[in-house]
C-alpha positions in Angstrom: 32.5 96.6 45.8 34.3 93.2 46.1 37.5 92.5 48.0 39.7 93.1 45.0 38.4 96.6 44.5 39.0 97.4 48.2 42.6 96.6 47.8 44.6 99.7 47.1 46.1 100.2 43.7 49.7 99.4 44.7 48.5 96.2 46.1 46.8 95.3 42.9 50.0 95.7 41.0 51.8 93.1 43.1 52.7 90.0 41.3 50.8 86.8 42.2 52.1 84.4 44.7 53.4 81.0 43.6 55.5 78.3 45.0 58.5 79.4 43.0 58.8 82.8 44.8 60.1 81.2 48.0 58.6 80.2 51.3 54.9 80.9 51.3 54.9 82.4 54.8 57.8 84.7 54.0 56.2 85.9 50.9 52.9 86.4 52.6 54.5 88.5 55.4 56.3 90.7 52.9 53.2 91.3 51.0 51.3 92.3 54.1 54.0 94.6 55.3 54.2 96.2 51.9 50.5 96.6 51.8 50.4 98.3 55.2 53.1 100.7 54.2 51.6 101.6 50.9 48.1 101.9 52.1 48.8 103.9 55.1 48.8 101.0 57.6 45.3 99.8 56.9 45.0 95.8 57.1 43.1 94.4 54.1 41.8 90.8 53.7 43.9 88.6 51.4 43.7 84.8 50.7 46.3 82.5 49.2 46.7 78.7 48.6 49.9 77.0 48.8 49.6 75.4 45.3 47.8 76.8 42.3 47.9 73.7 40.0 48.4 70.1 41.0 48.5 66.8 39.0 47.4 63.8 40.9 47.2 60.2 40.1 44.1 58.3 40.8 44.3 56.7 44.2 46.9 59.1 45.5 46.2 61.6 48.4 47.1 65.3 48.6 46.5 68.2 50.9 46.2 72.0 50.2 46.8 74.9 52.7 44.7 78.1 52.5 46.1 81.2 54.4 44.2 84.4 55.0 45.8 87.9 55.9 43.6 90.3 57.7 40.9 89.5 60.2 39.0 86.6 58.7 36.2 85.2 60.7 35.5 82.2 58.4 37.5 80.1 56.0 35.6 77.7 53.7 36.4 75.3 50.8 34.3 74.8 47.6 34.5 71.9 45.2 34.5 72.1 41.4 30.8 71.9 41.4 30.5 75.0 43.6 29.4 73.1 46.6 30.8 73.8 50.0 33.1 71.0 51.1 32.1 69.2 54.2 34.4 66.8 56.0 34.0 63.2 54.9 36.0 59.9 54.8 37.7 61.0 51.6 38.0 64.7 52.2 39.2 66.1 55.6 39.3 69.8 56.7 41.5 71.2 59.4 40.7 74.9 59.9 42.3 77.5 62.2 41.8 81.3 62.5 43.7 82.3 59.4 44.7 78.9 58.0 42.7 75.9 56.6 44.0 72.6 55.2 42.0 70.4 52.8 43.1 66.8 52.5 41.9 64.6 49.6 42.4 60.9 50.2 42.5 58.3 47.3 41.7 60.7 44.6 39.3 59.7 41.8 38.7 61.1 38.4 35.6 62.9 39.6 37.7 64.9 42.1 39.4 66.8 39.3 38.5 70.5 38.9 39.0 74.0 40.5 38.9 74.1 44.3 38.3 77.5 45.9 39.2 78.7 49.4 37.0 81.6 50.5 37.8 83.9 53.6 35.1 86.2 55.1 35.9 89.0 57.6 33.7 90.6 60.2 32.2 93.1 57.8 31.1 90.4 55.5 33.9 91.1 53.1 35.1 88.0 51.3 38.2 87.1 49.4 39.1 83.8 47.8 41.9 81.9 46.1 41.7 78.8 43.9 43.8 75.8 42.9 43.5 73.6 39.8 43.5 69.9 40.5 44.2 67.7 37.5 43.8 63.9 38.1 45.1 61.3 35.7 44.7 57.5 35.7 47.7 55.3 35.7 47.8 52.2 33.6 45.8 49.8 35.6 44.5 46.3 34.8 41.3 45.9 36.7 40.3 42.4 37.8 41.8 40.6 34.7 41.0 36.9 35.1 43.3 34.2 34.1 42.6 31.6 32.9 39.4 32.7 31.0 37.3 29.7 29.8 35.1 29.6 26.7 32.9 27.0 25.0 34.0 25.5 21.7 32.3 27.0 18.7 31.0 30.1 20.4 32.3 33.7 20.0 34.8 34.2 22.7 35.6 37.6 24.2 38.9 37.7 26.1 38.5 40.5 28.7 41.4 42.9 29.3 40.0 45.7 31.4 42.7 48.4 31.5 42.2 52.0 32.4 44.4 55.2 32.2 44.1 58.8 31.3 44.6 59.5 28.6 43.1 56.4 27.0 45.8 53.7 26.6 46.7 52.0 23.4 46.1 48.2 23.7 47.9 45.6 21.6 47.3 41.8 21.8 49.9 39.1 21.2 49.6 35.3 20.8 52.6 33.1 20.6 54.9 36.2 20.6 53.2 37.6 17.5 50.9 40.6 17.3 47.3 39.8 16.5 46.1 41.8 13.5 42.8 41.4 11.7 44.7 41.1 8.4 46.4 37.9 9.5 43.7 36.6 11.9 40.3 36.8 10.2 38.5 35.4 13.2 40.2 37.8 15.7 39.0 41.3 16.4 40.1 43.9 19.0 36.9 45.5 20.3 36.5 49.2 21.2 36.6 48.2 24.9 40.1 46.7 24.2 38.8 43.1 24.6 39.9 40.5 22.1 37.0 38.8 20.3 37.5 35.3 18.7 34.8 34.0 16.3 34.0 30.3 16.5 36.7 29.6 19.0 38.3 26.1 18.7 40.6 24.0 20.8 43.5 25.2 18.5 43.0 28.7 19.8 43.8 27.7 23.3 47.0 29.2 24.9 48.4 32.3 26.6 47.5 35.7 25.2 49.3 39.0 26.2 47.3 42.2 26.6 49.8 45.1 26.4 48.7 48.7 27.2 50.7 51.9 26.8 50.3 55.7 27.3 52.6 57.5 24.9 52.3 60.9 26.6 53.8 59.6 29.8 55.9 56.8 28.3 54.0 54.3 30.5 53.6 50.7 29.4 52.4 47.5 31.1 51.0 44.1 30.2 49.1 41.1 31.5 49.2 37.5 30.3 45.9 35.8 30.1 45.5 32.0 29.7 42.6 31.1 27.4 41.0 27.7 27.9 38.6 26.3 25.3 36.2 23.8 26.8 34.7 21.3 24.3 31.2 20.1 25.1 31.0 16.3 25.6 30.5 14.2 22.4 28.7 11.0 23.3 28.3 8.0 21.1 27.1 4.5 21.7 28.0 1.3 19.8 24.5 0.0 19.9 21.3 1.8 20.7 19.0 -1.2 21.3 19.5 -4.5 22.9 17.3 -7.6 23.1 17.1 -10.1 25.9 14.8 -12.8 27.1 13.5 -12.6 30.6 14.2 -15.2 33.3 17.1 -16.9 31.4 19.9 -15.5 33.6 21.0 -13.3 30.7 23.2 -10.3 31.0 23.7 -7.3 28.6 26.4 -4.7 28.5 25.8 -1.1 27.3 28.9 0.9 26.2 29.3 4.7 25.9 32.2 6.5 24.3 32.8 10.1 25.3 35.2 12.9 24.3 35.4 16.5 25.4 37.5 19.0 27.3 37.8 18.8 30.2 37.2 15.0 30.3 33.5 14.5 30.9 32.1 12.7 33.8 29.8 9.8 32.8 26.9 8.7 34.8 24.1 6.1 34.1 20.4 6.8 34.7 17.2 4.9 34.6 13.7 6.3 35.2 15.2 9.6 36.4 17.5 8.0 39.0 21.2 7.7 38.8 22.4 4.1 38.9 25.0 3.1 41.4 27.1 -0.1 41.3 25.3 -3.1 42.8 24.9 -6.8 42.4 22.6 -6.2 39.5 24.4 -3.2 37.9 28.1 -3.3 37.2 29.6 0.0 36.1 33.1 0.2 34.7 34.8 3.5 33.8 37.9 3.6 31.7 39.7 6.9 31.8 41.7 6.3 28.6 39.4 6.4 25.6 36.5 7.8 27.6 34.7 4.5 27.7 32.0 3.7 30.3 30.2 0.3 30.5 27.0 -0.7 32.3 26.3 -4.4 32.7 22.7 -5.4 33.7 22.8 -8.9 35.1 20.0 -11.5 35.6 17.6 -9.7 33.3 13.9 -9.8 34.2 10.9 -8.4 32.5 10.9 -5.3 34.7 14.5 -4.5 33.4 13.2 -3.6 30.0 13.0 0.0 28.9 15.4 2.9 28.3 18.8 3.6 30.0 20.5 7.0 29.8 24.2 7.5 29.5 25.0 11.1 30.5 28.3 12.9 30.0 29.0 16.3 31.7 31.8 18.8 31.8 32.1 22.6 32.1 31.1 23.1 28.5 27.8 21.3 28.8 26.3 17.9 28.9 25.0 15.3 26.4 23.1 12.2 26.9 22.1 9.2 24.8 19.4 6.7 25.4 19.9 2.9 25.1 16.9 0.8 24.9 16.7 -2.7 26.4 13.9 -4.9 24.9 13.0 -7.8 27.2 11.0 -10.4 25.4 8.4 -12.7 26.7 7.1 -15.6 24.6 3.8 -14.9 23.0 0.8 -16.8 24.3 -2.8 -16.8 23.1 -5.1 -16.7 26.1 -8.5 -16.5 24.6 -10.0 -17.8 21.3 -13.5 -19.4 21.1 -15.6 -21.0 18.3 -18.2 -18.8 16.8 -21.6 -19.5 15.2 -23.1 -17.0 12.8 -26.2 -16.8 10.6 -25.7 -16.6 6.9 -25.8 -12.9 5.8 -25.2 -11.5 9.3 -22.0 -10.3 10.8 -19.5 -12.4 12.8 -16.9 -11.2 15.3 -14.1 -13.4 16.2 -11.9 -12.3 19.1 -8.3 -13.4 19.8 -6.5 -12.2 23.0 -2.7 -12.8 23.5 0.0 -11.7 25.8 3.8 -11.4 25.6 6.6 -8.9 25.5 6.7 -7.2 23.2 3.0 -7.5 22.6 2.7 -9.8 19.6 1.2 -8.9 16.3 -1.9 -10.9 15.5 -2.6 -12.2 12.1 -5.7 -14.3 10.9 -5.7 -16.9 8.2 -8.6 -18.7 6.7 -7.7 -22.4 6.4 -9.9 -23.2 3.5 -7.9 -21.0 1.0 -5.0 -19.8 3.1 -6.0 -16.1 2.7 -4.5 -13.9 5.5 -6.1 -10.9 7.2 -4.1 -8.4 9.2 -4.8 -5.1 10.9 -4.4 -2.1 8.6 -4.9 -4.1 5.4 -8.4 -2.8 4.7 -11.4 -5.0 4.2 -9.8 -7.8 2.3 -10.3 -8.7 -1.3 -14.1 -8.7 -1.2 -14.5 -5.9 1.3 -16.1 -8.1 4.0 -13.2 -8.8 6.3 -11.8 -6.2 8.7 -9.2 -6.7 11.5 -8.8 -4.3 14.3 -6.6 -4.7 17.3 -4.6 -3.1 20.1 -2.8 -4.1 23.2 -2.6 -7.8 22.3 -6.3 -8.1 21.3 -7.5 -8.6 17.7 -11.0 -8.8 16.5 -11.8 -10.2 13.0 -15.1 -8.9 11.8 -16.8 -10.6 8.8 -19.7 -8.6 7.3 -22.3 -10.5 5.3 -21.2 -14.0 6.3 -21.3 -16.5 3.5 -21.2 -20.2 3.4 -17.7 -20.1 1.9 -16.5 -18.6 5.2 -17.5 -21.8 7.0 -14.5 -23.6 8.5 -11.3 -23.2 10.5 -9.7 -19.8 11.2 -6.2 -19.6 12.6 -5.1 -16.9 15.0 -1.3 -16.5 15.1 0.5 -14.3 17.6 3.9 -13.4 16.4 6.8 -11.5 18.0 10.5 -11.4 17.4 11.2 -14.3 19.7 8.6 -16.7 18.6 4.9 -17.3 18.0 1.8 -19.1 19.2 -1.1 -20.3 17.1 -4.6 -21.4 18.0 -7.5 -22.4 15.8 -11.2 -21.9 16.0 -14.2 -23.0 14.0 -16.7 -20.6 12.4 -20.0 -22.4 12.0 -22.5 -20.8 9.6 -26.2 -21.4 10.2 -28.3 -20.8 7.1 -31.8 -21.4 5.7 -32.2 -24.6 3.7 -30.9 -24.4 0.1 -31.9 -26.7 -2.7 -28.9 -28.1 -4.5 -30.4 -29.1 -7.8 -32.6 -27.5 -10.4 -33.7 -30.8 -11.8 -37.4 -30.6 -11.1 -39.0 -32.5 -14.0 -38.9 -36.3 -14.0 -40.3 -38.6 -16.6 -41.7 -42.1 -16.2 -44.4 -44.3 -17.5 -47.0 -46.6 -15.9 -45.3 -49.4 -14.0 -41.9 -47.8 -14.2 -40.6 -46.6 -10.7 -38.8 -43.3 -10.6 -36.9 -41.6 -7.8 -37.6 -37.9 -7.3 -34.6 -36.5 -5.3 -34.8 -33.5 -3.1 -31.3 -32.5 -2.1 -30.9 -29.8 0.6 -28.0 -28.1 2.3 -28.8 -26.5 5.6 -27.4 -25.8 9.1 -28.7 -26.9 11.4 -30.1 -29.9 9.5 -33.5 -29.5 8.0 -36.5 -31.7 8.4 -38.0 -32.6 5.0 -41.6 -33.4 4.1 -43.3 -34.4 0.8 -46.7 -33.1 -0.2 -49.1 -33.8 -3.0 -52.2 -31.7 -3.5 -52.0 -30.3 0.1 -51.7 -33.8 1.5 -48.5 -34.9 3.3 -47.0 -38.1 2.1 -46.1 -40.2 5.2 -42.6 -41.6 5.7 -44.1 -45.1 5.6 -45.4 -44.3 2.1 -48.3 -46.0 0.3 -48.9 -48.7 -2.2 -47.0 -46.9 -5.0 -44.9 -44.3 -3.0 -42.1 -44.7 -0.6 -39.9 -42.1 1.1 -36.1 -42.7 1.6 -34.3 -40.2 3.7 -30.6 -39.5 4.5 -28.8 -36.4 5.8 -29.7 -33.5 3.5 -31.5 -35.7 1.1 -35.0 -37.1 0.7 -36.0 -39.4 -2.2 -39.6 -40.0 -3.1 -40.0 -43.2 -5.0 -43.1 -43.2 -7.2 -44.4 -46.1 -9.3 -47.1 -44.6 -11.5 -50.1 -46.9 -11.8 -52.4 -44.5 -13.7 -52.6 -41.1 -15.1 -53.5 -39.6 -11.7 -50.1 -40.5 -10.3 -48.5 -38.0 -12.7 -48.4 -34.3 -11.7 -46.9 -32.0 -9.1 -45.1 -33.1 -5.9 -43.8 -30.6 -3.3 -40.7 -30.9 -1.1 -40.6 -28.8 2.1 -37.3 -28.2 4.0 -37.4 -26.5 7.4 -34.9 -25.5 10.2 -34.8 -22.8 12.9 -33.5 -20.3 10.4 -36.3 -20.6 7.9 -38.3 -22.7 5.5 -38.0 -23.3 1.8 -40.2 -25.1 -0.8 -39.3 -26.8 -4.1 -41.9 -28.2 -6.6 -41.2 -31.3 -8.8 -43.2 -32.5 -11.8 -43.6 -36.1 -12.7 -44.5 -36.2 -16.4 -45.3 -39.2 -18.7 -42.4 -40.2 -20.8 -42.5 -41.0 -24.5 -40.2 -42.6 -27.1 -37.8 -40.2 -28.8 -38.7 -38.5 -32.1 -36.8 -39.5 -35.2 -33.2 -38.3 -35.9 -32.7 -36.2 -39.1 -30.2 -34.8 -41.5 -28.8 -38.3 -42.2 -25.5 -38.1 -44.2 -22.9 -40.5 -45.5 -19.2 -39.8 -45.9 -15.8 -41.5 -46.3 -17.5 -44.2 -48.5 -14.9 -46.8 -49.6 -15.1 -50.3 -51.0 -15.9 -51.9 -47.6 -16.5 -48.9 -45.2 -19.0 -46.0 -44.9 -19.5 -43.4 -42.2 -23.0 -42.4 -41.2 -23.7 -39.1 -39.4 -27.0 -37.6 -38.3 -28.6 -35.0 -36.0 -30.1 -35.7 -32.6 -33.9 -35.9 -32.5 -35.8 -32.8 -31.3 -37.4 -34.7 -28.4 -35.9 -37.4 -26.3 -39.4 -38.2 -24.9 -38.5 -37.1 -21.3 -36.1 -40.0 -20.8 -32.5 -39.8 -21.8 -31.6 -41.5 -25.1 -29.5 -44.6 -24.4 -28.2 -45.2 -27.9 -29.0 -44.9 -31.7 -29.9 -47.9 -33.8 -28.5 -47.7 -37.4 -30.0 -50.2 -39.9 -28.7 -50.9 -43.4 -29.3 -53.4 -46.2 -28.5 -54.0 -49.8 -31.1 -52.5 -52.3 -33.6 -55.3 -53.1 -32.9 -57.2 -50.0 -35.6 -57.6 -47.2 -33.2 -58.2 -44.4 -31.9 -55.2 -42.4 -28.7 -55.4 -40.6 -28.2 -53.1 -37.6 -25.4 -51.4 -35.7 -25.7 -49.7 -32.3 -23.9 -46.4 -31.7 -21.4 -46.0 -29.0 -23.4 -44.3 -26.2 -25.1 -41.3 -27.8 -22.6 -40.5 -30.5 -24.2 -39.4 -33.7 -21.5 -41.0 -35.9 -21.5 -44.7 -36.8 -19.1 -46.5 -39.1 -20.5 -49.4 -41.2 -18.0 -52.1 -41.9 -18.0 -55.4 -43.9 -19.6 -53.8 -47.0 -19.2 -55.2 -50.4 -17.5 -53.2 -53.1 -19.5 -51.6 -55.9 -22.8 -52.3 -54.1 -25.8 -50.0 -53.4 -27.1 -49.9 -49.8 -30.0 -48.2 -47.9 -29.5 -46.9 -44.4 -31.8 -45.4 -41.7 -31.4 -44.5 -37.9 -33.7 -44.4 -34.9 -33.2 -43.3 -31.2 -33.8 -45.6 -28.3 -34.6 -44.5 -24.7 -35.9 -46.2 -21.6 -39.4 -46.1 -22.9 -38.5 -47.7 -26.2 -37.4 -47.2 -29.8 -38.6 -44.1 -31.6 -39.4 -43.7 -35.3 -36.8 -44.2 -38.0 -35.4 -41.4 -39.9 -35.9 -41.2 -43.7 -33.9 -43.7 -45.7 -30.7 -42.7 -47.5 -29.0 -44.7 -50.3 -25.3 -44.9 -51.1 -23.0 -47.1 -53.3 -19.6 -48.4 -52.3 -16.6 -47.9 -54.5 -15.5 -50.6 -57.0 -12.2 -52.5 -56.4 -9.1 -50.8 -57.9 -5.4 -50.7 -57.7 -3.9 -49.7 -54.3 -2.6 -46.2 -53.7 1.3 -45.6 -53.6 2.7 -46.6 -50.2 4.3 -44.0 -47.9 8.0 -44.7 -47.3 10.5 -43.7 -44.5 13.9 -45.1 -43.8 16.8 -45.4 -41.4 20.2 -46.9 -41.4 20.4 -50.5 -40.2 23.3 -52.5 -38.8 26.5 -52.7 -40.9 25.9 -52.4 -44.6 22.1 -52.6 -44.4 19.3 -50.0 -44.7 15.8 -50.4 -43.2 13.0 -49.1 -45.4 9.7 -48.5 -43.6 6.5 -49.2 -45.5 3.2 -47.5 -44.6 0.1 -48.9 -46.2 -2.3 -46.4 -47.8 -5.6 -47.1 -49.5 -5.5 -50.8 -50.5 -8.1 -50.3 -53.3 -10.6 -52.6 -51.6 -8.4 -55.7 -51.6 -5.5 -56.7 -49.4 -2.0 -55.8 -50.5 -0.4 -58.9 -51.8 3.2 -57.7 -51.9 5.5 -54.7 -52.2 8.0 -54.6 -55.1 11.1 -52.8 -54.0 13.6 -51.8 -56.7 16.9 -50.1 -55.7 20.3 -49.3 -57.3 23.2 -46.9 -56.8 22.4 -43.6 -58.4 25.4 -43.9 -60.9 24.5 -47.4 -62.1 21.8 -48.5 -64.5 21.0 -52.0 -63.2 18.2 -52.3 -60.6 18.1 -54.8 -57.8 14.6 -56.1 -56.9 13.3 -57.3 -53.5 9.7 -58.6 -53.0 8.2 -58.0 -49.6 5.0 -59.6 -48.3 2.1 -57.2 -48.0 1.7 -57.9 -44.3 5.2 -56.6 -43.6 5.8 -53.0 -42.7 9.5 -52.8 -43.7 12.0 -54.0 -46.2 15.7 -54.6 -45.2 18.1 -53.7 -48.1 21.5 -55.4 -47.9 24.4 -55.6 -48.6 24.9 -52.1 -49.7 28.0 -50.1 -50.7 29.7 -47.6 -48.4 29.7 -43.9 -49.3 27.0 -44.3 -52.0 23.7 -42.7 -52.8 20.9 -45.0 -53.6 17.6 -44.6 -55.5 14.6 -46.8 -54.7 11.1 -47.4 -56.3 8.4 -49.0 -54.2 5.2 -50.4 -55.7 2.2 -52.0 -53.9 0.2 -54.8 -55.6 -3.2 -56.3 -55.0 -5.3 -58.7 -57.1 -6.4 -55.8 -59.2 -2.9 -54.6 -60.2 0.0 -52.3 -59.2 0.0 -49.0 -57.6 1.9 -46.0 -58.9 5.5 -46.2 -57.7 6.9 -44.2 -54.7 10.4 -42.8 -55.3 12.9 -42.6 -52.4 16.6 -41.8 -52.0 19.0 -42.5 -49.2 22.7 -42.3 -48.6 25.1 -44.9 -47.1 27.9 -43.2 -45.2 31.6 -43.9 -45.2 32.9 -47.1 -43.7 33.4 -46.6 -39.9 36.7 -47.2 -38.2 36.9 -50.2 -35.9 37.8 -48.5 -32.6 37.0 -49.2 -29.0 34.3 -46.6 -29.2 32.7 -48.2 -32.2 33.1 -51.6 -30.6 31.3 -50.6 -27.5 28.7 -48.6 -29.5 27.8 -51.9 -31.3 27.4 -53.8 -28.0 24.3 -53.8 -25.9 24.2 -52.3 -22.4 24.2 -55.8 -20.9 27.3 -56.9 -22.8 29.2 -53.8 -21.7 28.2 -54.3 -18.0 29.2 -58.0 -18.2 32.5 -57.2 -19.8 33.2 -54.6 -17.0 32.3 -57.1 -14.2 34.6 -59.8 -15.8 37.5 -57.3 -15.9 36.8 -56.3 -12.3 36.8 -60.0 -11.2 40.1 -60.7 -13.0 41.7 -57.6 -11.3 40.6 -58.9 -7.9 42.1 -62.3 -8.6 45.4 -60.8 -9.6 45.5 -58.6 -6.5 44.7 -61.6 -4.3 47.5 -63.7 -5.9 49.9 -60.9 -5.4 48.9 -60.5 -1.8 49.5 -64.3 -1.3 53.0 -64.2 -2.6 54.1 -60.8 -1.4 52.2 -60.1 1.9 51.1 -63.7 2.8 47.5 -62.5 3.1 44.3 -62.5 1.1 41.6 -65.1 0.2 44.1 -67.5 -1.3 46.1 -67.4 1.8 43.1 -68.2 3.9 42.3 -71.2 1.7 45.9 -72.4 2.0 45.9 -72.1 5.8 42.6 -74.0 6.0 43.9 -76.8 3.8 47.3 -77.0 5.7 45.5 -77.0 9.0 43.5 -80.1 7.9 46.6 -82.0 6.7 48.5 -81.2 9.8 45.9 -83.1 11.9 47.0 -86.4 10.2 50.6 -85.8 9.3 53.7 -85.9 11.6 54.5 -82.4 10.7 51.1 -81.3 11.7 51.8 -83.0 15.0 54.9 -81.0 15.5 53.1 -77.8 14.8 50.4 -78.7 17.3 53.1 -79.4 19.9 54.5 -75.9 19.3 57.4 -77.0 17.2 58.2 -75.6 13.8 58.0 -77.5 10.5 60.5 -76.6 7.9 60.3 -76.9 4.1 63.2 -76.4 1.9 62.6 -75.3 -1.6 65.2 -74.8 -4.3 65.6 -71.2 -5.6 65.4 -70.7 -9.4 66.4 -67.7 -11.4 64.0 -65.9 -13.7 65.1 -68.1 -16.7 64.0 -71.3 -14.8 67.5 -72.4 -13.8 68.4 -73.0 -10.2 70.0 -70.1 -8.4 73.6 -70.4 -7.2 73.4 -67.9 -4.4 71.5 -69.5 -1.6 70.7 -73.1 -2.4 67.2 -73.2 -0.8 64.6 -71.0 0.9 63.7 -72.2 4.4 60.0 -71.8 5.2 59.2 -72.1 8.9 55.5 -72.7 9.9 54.8 -72.0 13.5 52.0 -73.4 15.6 50.1 -70.2 15.2 50.1 -70.8 11.4 52.5 -67.8 10.9 55.1 -68.4 8.2 58.8 -67.2 8.3 61.3 -67.5 5.5 65.0 -67.9 5.7 67.8 -68.4 3.1 70.3 -71.2 3.5 73.1 -68.8 2.8 72.7 -67.5 6.3 70.4 -64.5 5.5 67.0 -64.4 6.9 
């Protein structure tokens, strides 16, 4: 049976105790007395707590008093979790015999719940009472920071940590206007009451208000938060690379432009070390405009490389590299001549230095062909260039004689170049330069057999015949003549045994070569054939023929053409020009039959004649019509050019020229000697068309006429242009010089009378000076006195002027002249 069951029924019917019933102690006493009376004076165990329900704000403190009636031996408190409460820093217990006080300091949300006070008597009987503790959270902003800083472009979350119970309603304001997602697409209030701003910018910077309210309690509060948007540094450079030349006391200035929020701090770095102002480095920082300049003075080669400009602020940092290129003039330090063997490989090395390391190019001087690294193997696939670190190697595979000569190595960089040359020498086995190996001669006729050799190094040359070496001194009919690369064997055949094979041997340290020559007996040429005649006229005939099949071993010198009249025994002959197979026979008689034959002649002698051909010249006849061309002559004349055609076998005696205006019937005739090549027709009429007939005449008769028409233009105007056009160049030049001379004379005379200067004035002074040496007036001038001349003035019409009577001319000793009018005016 629990304590409640042991309480008598009247006691159970008593109303519960609460604070509204009056003083707790008074009520407790009354109840106890009532219980004793009703229950026959028996004391029962009863427990009460001063409060049965309490609302407490977080952070507040509260105490509760538990009172027991009866004979309790123990009073204990239990927390909402059913655990007995022990004294601690936040919870204190003060217990007496029938009274216990529980103190809760700085209440927290977790302290809420039902607290029980339990009393136990000596018989182990327990009674308890409880109190409900409700804890609520006031509006509280917890550690809200202001200002709150964010990076430009990121998603910013403005923190407003506010707590209360129940949960508060949070509203954000910016520039006195509520932030809503409808009007601010980039703004969003998060479930944790923080304000999120997507891609925050500098324009979003300002003061934001976080306002929280609890409607149930009518509680409201706010906090203002300053939002700062930090913009990362933006760094730019005007120029990223600079060039300078070492050891010329040069300076260079690097410039960085920065922007950002807050203003970035700019520092300069090189090789990982921050640069400080010094005698070599001058650093200038301009706050306005965010400009920073670094000047490097007295540049040396070691100053080349990269320099870093670094800008830093709260939002981050950015850096840019600026490169300083320090140049050193290229210089080729190693290049040697190379000797290679024909067909082998040659390697030519060129070493250079400079800063930057120069690019090396090769050029063959013989044809100007260039070879560079990375270009492949050249046009014929034999040339390859490889290089690095200022060294280049030109490799020639399968060296040829055409590679012999100078090669240029050129080292080039941005600031200049250096060139050196080397010589590639090619050693090769002797090579015979001619295929002419058969020579012809005859007994008693000396012949030179030439053995031409090219080799490097020079070859020694020997002649052999039938395994016997022909000595350099020679023999009775052989001699050896030698020069560089050539050996000539002179042989004078005396008998058949001197004809045959001769051997030339050429040898050097690369190898040996042989060439065989044949000395054969020469013969006279065979006869020409296919004799033909063409272009036969009264006095000319052209003979053509084919060369003989054999020249006899000796070149043909010329052809001998013989001809005669039929029936005559005397042959006349004509030699061809060199070895031409066409010969023109001249001085023939008209209407005459001739015989002709031809033979070839070489050094050995004349060969056989060809078969004989006959031809007949053409009889004499009238000449062919002349060819005519014309051009206008001087004035009313016309020049008619005459070109002789076939004269019919006899000279042209004369040309008969008939001409007339095309509208008239009467012809005018002009006879022109046959030796002339033109006829001048004059006088003619202007603006008239003329017809002409020209006939050639020889002793046989007249030719057919040639018809010709020409037109005389209108009469030209006599103008300066036509006048000069009719004058020769010399006449025009002479006329111009005469006009120029006349103009100079006029200018000189004008200068004499107006300015008292010029050539005429000089002549006058000279003459006056001579006269003054003998006259009295000259004496006065020499003594420094002035001589005066008075001349009467005349008007333009020749009469004397009536204004001043005379002009007074004063000549001083220094030959200067001054004039003065007698009327008193100077």
